[in-house]
C-alpha positions in Angstrom: -27.2 16.3 26.5 -24.9 13.3 27.7 -22.1 12.2 25.6 -23.2 8.9 23.9 -20.7 6.3 23.0 -21.3 5.5 20.4 -23.1 8.4 19.1 -26.1 6.2 17.8 -27.6 2.8 19.0 -25.6 -0.1 17.4 -27.5 -1.4 14.4 -28.1 -5.0 15.8 -29.8 -3.6 19.0 -33.6 -4.9 18.3 -34.8 -4.3 21.9 -37.4 -1.4 22.3 -36.6 -1.1 25.7 -33.1 -0.2 25.0 -33.4 1.9 22.3 -36.1 4.1 24.4 -33.6 4.2 27.2 -30.8 5.1 25.0 -32.9 8.1 23.8 -33.6 9.2 27.3 -30.0 9.2 28.7 -28.8 11.0 25.8 -31.7 13.6 26.1 -32.3 14.0 29.9 -28.6 13.7 31.3 -26.6 16.6 31.1 -23.2 17.3 29.3 -21.3 15.9 32.4 -22.2 12.5 32.0 -21.0 9.8 29.5 -23.0 6.8 28.6 -21.7 3.9 26.9 -24.2 1.7 25.1 -23.3 -2.2 24.4 -20.2 -2.3 25.9 -18.0 -5.5 25.8 -14.6 -6.9 27.1 -12.7 -9.8 27.8 -10.9 -11.0 31.1 -8.1 -13.4 30.9 -8.1 -15.9 34.1 -5.4 -18.2 34.5 -7.5 -20.8 35.7 -10.7 -20.7 33.6 -9.3 -18.6 30.6 -10.7 -16.1 28.8 -14.2 -14.7 30.3 -16.4 -12.1 28.3 -18.0 -9.3 29.7 -20.8 -7.3 28.3 -23.5 -4.9 29.7 -26.3 -2.8 27.9 -25.4 0.6 29.6 -22.4 2.1 31.4 -23.2 5.4 33.0 -20.1 7.4 34.1 -19.9 10.7 36.1 -16.7 12.3 36.8 -17.6 12.7 40.6 -20.4 10.2 41.3 -18.9 7.1 39.6 -20.0 4.3 37.2 -23.4 2.7 37.1 -23.8 -0.5 35.3 -27.5 -1.0 34.0 -29.0 -4.0 32.4 -32.1 -3.4 30.4 -35.0 -5.9 30.1 -38.3 -4.9 28.5 -42.0 -6.3 28.1 -43.8 -8.1 31.1 -41.2 -8.9 33.5 -41.8 -11.9 35.8 -39.5 -13.3 38.4 -40.3 -17.2 39.7 -38.6 -17.4 43.1 -39.1 -21.2 43.1 -37.1 -21.7 39.9 -34.9 -18.7 40.3 -36.0 -17.7 36.9 -36.9 -14.3 35.3 -39.0 -14.0 32.4 -39.4 -11.4 29.6 -43.0 -11.5 28.0 -42.9 -15.4 28.9 -39.4 -16.1 27.6 -36.6 -17.1 30.1 -34.0 -14.4 30.2 -30.7 -13.9 32.5 -31.2 -12.6 35.8 -30.2 -9.1 35.5 -29.0 -8.6 38.9 -26.6 -11.7 38.7 -25.6 -10.2 35.3 -24.7 -6.7 36.8 -23.0 -8.2 39.6 -20.8 -10.5 37.4 -20.1 -7.7 35.5 -19.3 -5.3 37.9 -16.2 -7.3 39.4 -15.3 -8.5 35.9 -15.0 -5.0 34.7 -13.2 -3.7 38.0 -10.6 -6.4 37.3 -10.0 -5.0 33.7 -10.1 -1.4 35.0 -7.5 -2.3 37.8 -5.1 -3.1 34.8 -5.2 0.9 34.0 -2.5 3.0 35.4 -5.0 5.7 35.9 -7.1 3.3 38.2 -4.4 2.5 40.7 -4.6 3.8 43.8 -8.4 5.1 43.2 -11.8 4.3 45.2 -14.4 4.9 42.6 -17.9 3.7 43.4 -18.9 1.3 40.9 -22.4 -0.1 40.7 -25.1 -2.2 38.8 -28.7 -1.6 38.7 -31.5 -3.0 36.4 -34.1 -1.3 34.1 -37.4 -2.2 33.3 -39.0 0.3 31.1 -42.2 -1.1 30.4 -43.3 -2.1 33.9 -44.0 -0.3 37.4 -42.1 -1.5 40.3 -43.6 -0.5 43.8 -40.6 -1.7 46.2 -37.6 -4.2 46.3 -37.9 -7.3 44.2 -35.3 -9.3 46.4 -32.8 -8.8 49.0 -30.1 -7.9 46.0 -32.9 -5.9 44.0 -33.9 -3.1 45.9 -36.0 -0.4 44.5 -33.5 2.5 44.3 -31.2 0.3 41.8 -34.4 -0.3 39.5 -35.5 1.7 37.0 -39.2 1.5 35.8 -41.6 3.3 33.6 -42.3 6.0 36.1 -38.7 6.9 36.3 -38.4 7.2 32.4 -39.7 10.8 32.7 -36.9 11.9 35.1 -33.8 9.5 34.2 -31.4 12.1 35.6 -33.0 11.9 39.0 -32.8 8.0 39.1 -29.1 8.1 37.9 -28.4 10.5 41.0 -30.6 8.4 43.2 -28.9 5.0 42.3 -25.3 6.6 42.5 -26.2 8.3 46.0 -27.4 4.8 47.2 -24.2 3.0 46.0 -21.8 5.7 47.4 -19.8 4.9 50.3 -17.9 7.2 52.7 -14.0 6.4 52.5 -11.3 8.9 53.6 -9.3 7.8 50.4 -12.2 8.5 48.0 -10.9 10.0 44.6 -13.4 10.5 41.8 -12.5 9.8 38.4 -12.4 13.1 37.0 -12.5 14.3 33.2 -8.8 12.8 33.1 -10.1 9.6 34.2 -13.2 9.4 31.9 -10.9 9.9 29.0 -8.9 7.1 30.0 -12.1 5.3 30.2 -13.0 6.2 26.8 -9.6 5.1 25.5 -10.1 1.5 27.3 -13.8 0.6 26.7 -14.3 2.3 23.1 -11.1 3.3 21.6 -10.8 4.4 18.0 -8.4 2.2 15.8 -7.1 2.9 12.4 -5.6 0.0 10.6 -4.5 0.9 7.2 -3.3 -2.3 5.1 0.4 -2.9 5.0 2.2 -1.7 1.6 3.6 -5.0 1.6 0.3 -6.9 1.5 -1.0 -4.4 -1.0 1.9 -5.0 -3.2 1.4 -8.8 -2.9 -2.4 -8.4 -4.0 -1.7 -5.9 -6.6 1.2 -7.9 -8.1 -1.3 -10.8 -9.1 -3.6 -8.3 -10.8 -0.7 -6.8 -12.7 0.6 -10.3 -13.9 -2.6 -11.0 -15.3 -3.2 -8.0 -17.2 0.3 -8.2 -18.6 -0.5 -12.0 -19.8 -3.7 -10.3 -21.2 -1.5 -8.3 -23.4 -0.4 -11.4 -25.0 -3.3 -11.5 -27.0 -1.7 -9.0 -29.6 0.8 -11.6 -30.3 -1.9 -14.1 -31.5 -3.2 -11.1 -33.5 0.1 -10.4 -35.2 1.2 -14.1 -35.4 1.1 -14.2 -39.1 3.1 -10.6 -39.5 7.0 -11.1 -40.0 8.1 -7.7 -39.6 6.1 -5.5 -37.0 6.8 -2.3 -34.7 4.8 -2.1 -31.6 4.8 1.0 -29.5 3.6 1.5 -26.2 4.0 3.8 -23.0 6.2 2.8 -19.9 4.2 0.0 -18.4 2.2 -1.2 -21.2 3.9 -4.4 -21.0 6.4 -4.4 -24.0 9.3 -6.1 -22.3 7.4 -9.2 -21.2 5.5 -9.4 -24.6 8.8 -8.8 -26.4 10.2 -11.9 -24.5 7.1 -13.9 -25.0 7.2 -13.3 -28.7 10.8 -14.3 -28.7 9.8 -17.3 -26.4 7.2 -18.5 -28.6 9.4 -18.4 -31.7 12.4 -20.5 -30.2 9.7 -23.0 -29.1 9.1 -23.5 -32.6 12.8 -24.5 -32.9 13.7 -20.8 -34.7 17.2 -19.6 -33.7 16.3 -16.2 -31.7 17.9 -13.2 -30.7 16.3 -10.7 -27.9 18.2 -7.7 -27.7 17.9 -4.2 -26.1 20.0 -1.0 -25.5 20.4 -1.4 -21.3 23.0 -4.0 -20.3 21.1 -4.3 -16.8 17.7 -5.1 -18.6 19.4 -7.9 -20.6 21.1 -9.3 -17.6 17.9 -9.5 -15.5 15.9 -10.9 -18.4 18.8 -13.6 -18.9 19.0 -14.5 -15.2 14.9 -14.3 -14.6 14.5 -16.6 -17.8 17.2 -19.0 -17.1 15.5 -22.0 -15.7 12.4 -21.8 -18.6 14.3 -20.0 -21.4 14.4 -22.3 -24.5 17.9 -23.2 -25.6 17.7 -21.4 -29.1 16.9 -18.2 -27.6 19.7 -15.9 -27.2 19.5 -12.7 -24.8 21.9 -10.0 -24.8 22.1 -6.2 -25.2 23.0 -4.7 -28.3 26.7 -3.4 -27.5 27.7 -6.6 -25.8 26.4 -8.5 -28.6 28.3 -6.7 -31.1 31.5 -6.7 -29.0 31.5 -10.5 -28.9 30.9 -10.8 -32.5 33.3 -8.5 -33.7 36.0 -10.1 -31.2 34.8 -13.5 -32.5 35.9 -12.1 -36.1 39.1 -11.2 -35.1 38.5 -7.3 -35.6 39.8 -4.7 -33.2 37.7 -3.3 -30.3 37.9 -0.3 -28.2 38.5 2.1 -26.8 35.4 2.1 -25.1 34.1 5.7 -25.8 30.7 7.1 -26.8 32.0 7.4 -30.3 33.0 3.7 -30.3 29.5 2.4 -29.1 27.5 4.6 -31.5 29.6 4.7 -34.8 32.4 2.5 -34.8 31.2 -0.8 -33.1 28.0 -0.9 -35.5 30.3 -0.6 -38.3 32.8 -3.3 -37.1 29.7 -5.6 -36.4 28.7 -5.2 -40.0 32.2 -6.3 -41.0 31.9 -9.3 -38.7 28.9 -10.4 -40.2 30.5 -10.4 -43.7 33.2 -12.4 -42.2 31.3 -15.4 -40.8 27.6 -14.8 -42.0 24.2 -14.5 -40.6 23.3 -16.1 -37.2 19.6 -16.0 -36.4 15.9 -16.7 -38.1 14.3 -13.9 -35.9 15.3 -10.9 -33.8 13.2 -9.1 -31.3 14.3 -5.9 -30.2 13.1 -4.1 -27.1 13.6 -0.4 -26.3 13.9 0.2 -30.0 13.6 3.9 -29.3 17.0 4.0 -28.0 18.7 2.6 -31.1 20.5 4.8 -33.5 19.6 4.8 -37.2 23.1 3.3 -38.1 22.6 0.3 -35.8 19.5 -1.3 -37.8 21.5 -2.1 -40.7 24.1 -4.7 -39.1 21.6 -5.8 -36.6 19.1 -7.1 -39.5 22.3 -8.5 -41.4 22.4 -11.1 -38.5 19.2 -12.6 -39.9 19.4 -15.3 -42.4 16.9 -13.6 -44.4 17.8 -9.7 -43.8 14.8 -8.4 -45.8 12.0 -10.9 -45.0 13.2 -12.6 -41.7 11.2 -12.1 -38.6 11.9 -8.7 -37.0 9.9 -7.4 -34.3 10.5 -3.9 -32.8 9.0 -2.7 -29.4 9.5 0.9 -28.7 8.3 3.7 -26.5 8.3 7.1 -28.7 8.4 9.1 -25.3 11.1 7.2 -23.2 14.2 8.6 -25.4 16.3 10.1 -22.8 19.8 9.5 -24.6 19.0 10.7 -28.1 15.8 11.9 -30.2 14.7 11.9 -34.0 15.4 8.2 -34.7 13.3 6.1 -36.8 12.2 2.5 -36.7 13.3 0.6 -39.7 9.9 -0.7 -40.8 7.6 0.6 -43.4 4.2 -0.3 -41.7 2.7 1.8 -39.0 3.3 0.5 -35.4 0.8 -1.3 -33.7 0.0 0.5 -30.3 -0.3 -0.7 -26.8 -2.9 1.6 -25.3 -3.2 0.4 -21.9 -0.9 0.4 -18.8 -0.9 -2.8 -17.1 2.2 -2.2 -14.9 1.8 0.9 -12.8 -1.0 1.5 -10.4 -3.6 4.4 -11.5 -2.1 6.8 -9.2 1.5 6.4 -10.4 0.1 6.2 -14.3 -1.4 9.7 -13.6 2.0 11.1 -12.4 3.7 9.6 -15.6 1.2 11.2 -18.0 2.3 14.4 -17.0 5.7 13.7 -18.7 4.3 12.0 -21.7 4.3 13.3 -25.1 2.4 11.1 -27.9 -0.6 11.2 -30.0 -2.7 9.0 -28.2 -2.7 9.0 -24.5 -2.6 5.4 -22.9 -5.0 4.4 -20.2 -4.2 2.6 -16.9 -6.1 -0.6 -16.4 -4.5 -1.6 -13.1 -5.2 -1.4 -9.3 -5.7 2.0 -8.0 -2.7 2.0 -5.6 -1.5 4.6 -3.1 -1.1 8.5 -3.8 2.3 9.3 -5.2 4.5 10.9 -2.4 6.5 14.1 -2.7 8.6 15.6 -0.2 10.9 18.6 -0.3 14.4 19.1 1.0 16.7 22.1 1.2 20.0 20.6 1.6 21.8 17.4 2.0 21.2 17.1 5.5 17.6 17.1 5.0 17.6 14.8 2.0 19.4 12.4 4.3 16.7 12.6 7.2 14.1 12.4 5.0 15.4 9.3 3.0 16.1 7.7 6.5 12.4 8.4 7.6 11.1 7.1 4.4 13.1 3.8 4.3 12.2 3.0 8.2 8.6 3.8 7.5 8.4 1.2 4.7 10.8 -1.6 6.0 9.9 -1.4 9.8 6.0 0.0 9.8 5.1 -1.2 6.4 6.8 -4.6 6.6 8.1 -4.1 2.8 11.3 -6.1 2.4 14.4 -4.0 1.4 14.8 -5.5 -1.9 11.3 -4.6 -2.9 12.5 -0.8 -2.8 15.1 0.8 -5.4 16.5 4.4 -5.0 16.7 6.0 -8.3 18.8 9.2 -9.0 18.9 11.0 -12.3 22.4 12.1 -11.8 25.8 10.2 -12.4 27.5 8.3 -9.7 30.3 11.0 -9.7 27.5 13.7 -9.3 25.2 12.4 -6.7 25.4 12.6 -3.2 23.5 9.7 -2.4 26.2 7.3 -2.2 28.3 9.9 0.6 25.4 10.1 2.9 26.6 7.1 5.0 24.3 4.8 7.2 20.7 5.8 7.0 19.7 4.5 10.3 19.8 0.8 10.3 19.9 0.9 6.6 22.4 1.6 3.9 22.5 2.2 0.1 24.4 -0.1 -2.1 25.4 -0.5 -5.7 24.4 -4.2 -6.1 21.0 -5.9 -5.1 21.0 -7.8 -2.4 18.8 -9.8 0.0 20.3 -8.4 3.0 17.4 -7.0 5.4 19.4 -3.4 5.7 20.8 -3.1 2.2 18.7 -0.9 -0.1 19.4 -0.9 -4.0 20.8 2.5 -5.3 21.4 3.4 -8.9 20.9 5.9 -11.7 17.7 6.5 -13.7 19.7 5.7 -16.8 20.9 2.3 -15.5 17.5 1.1 -14.3 15.9 2.1 -17.5 13.7 -0.8 -18.7 13.4 -2.4 -15.4 11.1 -2.2 -12.4 10.4 -2.4 -8.5 7.3 -2.5 -6.3 8.5 0.7 -4.9 10.8 3.4 -6.1 12.1 6.3 -4.2 13.4 9.0 -7.1 15.6 11.3 -5.2 17.6 14.4 -6.0 15.2 15.8 -8.4 16.3 19.1 -8.7 17.0 22.1 -11.4 20.5 20.5 -12.5 18.7 18.2 -15.0 16.4 21.4 -16.1 16.7 20.7 -19.9 15.5 16.9 -19.6 14.0 16.8 -16.2 10.7 16.2 -17.6 12.0 12.9 -19.7 13.9 11.7 -16.6 10.8 12.0 -14.4 9.0 10.1 -17.1 11.3 7.3 -17.2 12.1 7.3 -13.2 8.5 7.5 -11.9 7.2 4.8 -14.7 9.8 2.3 -12.9 7.5 1.9 -10.0 4.8 -0.6 -9.9 3.1 -0.5 -6.8 4.3 2.8 -5.0 6.2 6.2 -6.1 8.1 8.3 -3.6 9.7 11.7 -4.9 12.5 13.6 -3.2 12.6 17.0 -4.7 14.5 19.9 -4.2 12.7 22.8 -2.3 13.8 25.1 -5.3 12.4 22.9 -8.0 11.4 25.0 -11.2 8.1 26.2 -11.4 7.4 24.6 -14.6 8.1 20.9 -13.1 6.8 21.8 -9.7 3.5 22.8 -11.2 3.2 19.2 -12.7 3.9 17.9 -9.1 2.0 20.1 -6.8 -1.1 18.0 -6.5 1.1 15.4 -5.1 2.7 17.4 -2.5 2.4 16.0 1.2 
């Protein structure tokens, strides 16, 4: 059977004559033949502009050449006085003129191919009238040998051989197409093309949906508007930070003096900068330790040395002294990242309220996200209101995050599907560098993603990480501050990026050094990605963790 391209007739083909000839070519011609159906091309001419070419069939043989076939069905009539062809009474194009024009147009197109240069290949045209009987030549340019009629339909192979033999000339430089020539012809006339959407475009489209879903979460604030002291729990990606800021903004718009605070200094800095143009004057944003240190200094109390003991124990005590010194500051306090607050921080924080017992006090927290400490209690008696929908991460990222989520109720993802999470293994530092270079090149160069939409995270400290010592990564480099330079990719620790997010996260250096808290680190690191997540993991990663990532390995 002949190789038919496409394998089935085009769905828009209405001509029964064409459909019957398609079946005859497929069933009667042997394997050596390739038959193209409904072939189209364009030819650019400097004088006349773009010219379109199209033929019903192109019959190709590696040794005999190419036959262009125009098909006309029904009752065929030609009016020589008017130079007009008819099919069942309807005017139609001259099939022989069509074939002749398509021959030269196609030859011009084929001459652009390297494989065609220097070849003399037989190329001719013919007409097929499968519904009528033709006794002889119809015109001087329409010999019987180049006309297929109803009688030829029973032996299409013989007719094709006869037509190609009639067209063949004798030249000393004849060089048939061969199998390689046919392969090049297929690539030219009917190439297979795969054009997946750019990740940059996917991100832009998904961002609109994710923003809408986050704003839909604001409905909870309407529900809780009469509550003065509330705890709200939610998984990473449930919109807690945006919801907490919206609550603070609404209160400030009502002339309340409001404090929005959190644990992570980078999160507070980002929110303060992001909201600078629209933030009400009565809304103060600061992370807990910076706020406490400023107030302690204002009260004239000693500060430092800045050790973990100072931040966790001494500073909260001095903040309480400072409050006793200059009094309360706020009508309302909104806390984000409440899971990271020590129990001894809550009292001095609440004392900043004009009414410590009844003042507006909202705490947003993730009971699974404690990467510094555990077993802490939110200082509110009522049960927390849960946020059950992940509206930030794509569904693929959410499913990965759930592998490391521990809570009584599993949240559901309502955002876009997104791409599958990628996971790549490396055995040593050289392989890590090669992988990271390849990934960055693919994302920025091939997927058209701006470098500032990518963040590389490591669960290791600045001193223990290998990332900053990798040097140039092709045309890119890792930097410690976010910039808009095309070759700069922001790199930081998972701890520092906690509470923040980026369209693309590359979580690198996932190895057994963090084995005791690796599940928690993966939960936080993976959930920072809004649209796409890439994991670079050590080849000898523990079986326990690898099992949760196995389905994602590429």
